[in-house]
N, C-alpha and C positions, 0 to 999 in steps of 0.2 A: 504494500500500500504506500502511496506517496502522500507525504504530509507537508503542508505549508508551514515553513519555519522562518518567520521574518520575511526577508526578501529572497529566500531560496526554498527549494523543494528537496526534501530528504526522503529516500527510499527506506522504509522500515526494514527491509531485508538487509540492507547495508548496515543499518544500526544494529541489527541482531548479530551480524558477523563481528562488528566492532566490539560489542559487549562480550561475546564468547571468546574472542581472540585475546582481549586485554584484561580479562577478569577470571575469577574462579567460578563464575555463574554459568549455568546452562539455561538457555531460553526455552521454556516449555511451550509457550504460545505467544504469538503476536496478538495483542489485544487492542491495537490501534483503532480498528473499526468499532470495537465495543465502547470506546471512549465517547462515541457519538459526536466527535468533533473532527474537523479536517486539519487541525493545527496541534494535535497531541499524538506523540508516540507513546505506546504503552505495551509492556511486556510482563508476562508471568514468568518468573525466574525461580530457579532452585539452586541451592548450594549444599554440598555434601556435609553431613554431620562429621565425617572423618576430618575434613578440612577445618571445620570449626573447632573440633576437639584438639587438633594440633596447635591451633592458636591459643585456645583457652588453657591448655595444659602448660603453656609457658608461664602462666600466672598462678595456677592452682592445680592440684592433682585430682582430676575427676575420673581418670580412666581406670582406677582400681576398684570401682563399684562400692567404695566405702560410703555407707549412709551418713556417717558423721561429717564427711567432707562438704557435700552440697546436696540439697534435696532435689528431687526431680522437677519440682515447680520452679526452684531457683535456676536450675540448669536450663529449663525451657525458656525462661526470661532472658537468660544469658545468651542462648542461641539466637533468639529473636533480635535482641539488641545488637549483637555482633554481626549478624547477617545484614541488618540495616546499615550499620557502620561501614561494612565492607562494600555494600552496594553504593554508598555515597561516593566512593572512590571512582565510580564510573563517570562522575562529573568531569574528570580529567580527559576523557576520551570523546566527549560530546562537544558540539559547538559551544564556543565561549559565552555566547549570549543566551544560553539555555538555563532553565530552572528545572528541578526535578522534585518529585515527591515519592517516597519509598515507604511501603508498609509490609512488614513480614506478618504472616497470618496463620501459619500452620507448621507443626512438626510432624512430618509424614514419616512415621516409623517404618512403614512398609517399603518406602523408597530410600529410607535412611537419609533424609534431607530436610531442609527448611525451605518453605515456599514463600515467595515475596511477589509483590506487584510494584513495578516502577512506572511512573508516568513522567514524560519529558516534554517540555514545551518551550517556546520562545519566551523570553522574559516579559514581553508585551502582554501576555495572557494574565500574568500575575499569580502569586501564590494562593490567593483566596479561591480563584476560579479553578486552579489546578487541584486544590484540595477537594473541591466539589466533584471534579472529574474522578479523583481517586475513590471517593465514596461510591460513585456509580460503578467503577471497575470492581471494587471489592464485593458489591452485591452480585456480580456476575460469576464470581468464583464458586465453583462446585456448588 
């Protein structure tokens, strides 16, 4: 899908390739059409729990399954926060006049990953409108 981005047009397929090439994220689905706008790129992403564990384990020992180290609820929150933090690094690879909104929403134990949605637009759209687009996208997930 082609998206209007300021004075240029961006192909969502090219953005998908940029994300997968320059980050640890896998693009599950191009959700740009689901944004119901012609000026927003949106993707459903996933990142491996193994990758997140390797990052977290640098700061705390979670891999030995000891219950007194960290609870599953705390670990879940840590995964969600870390996934969003890592996704914010995608900003380095998108056009400089872009803004993005990122929400992690699920720990998928069957796929052993964290699922996220990222919405990218030109800064002219504004963060308020982009957050409304994010709400629309999150309603479409599963």
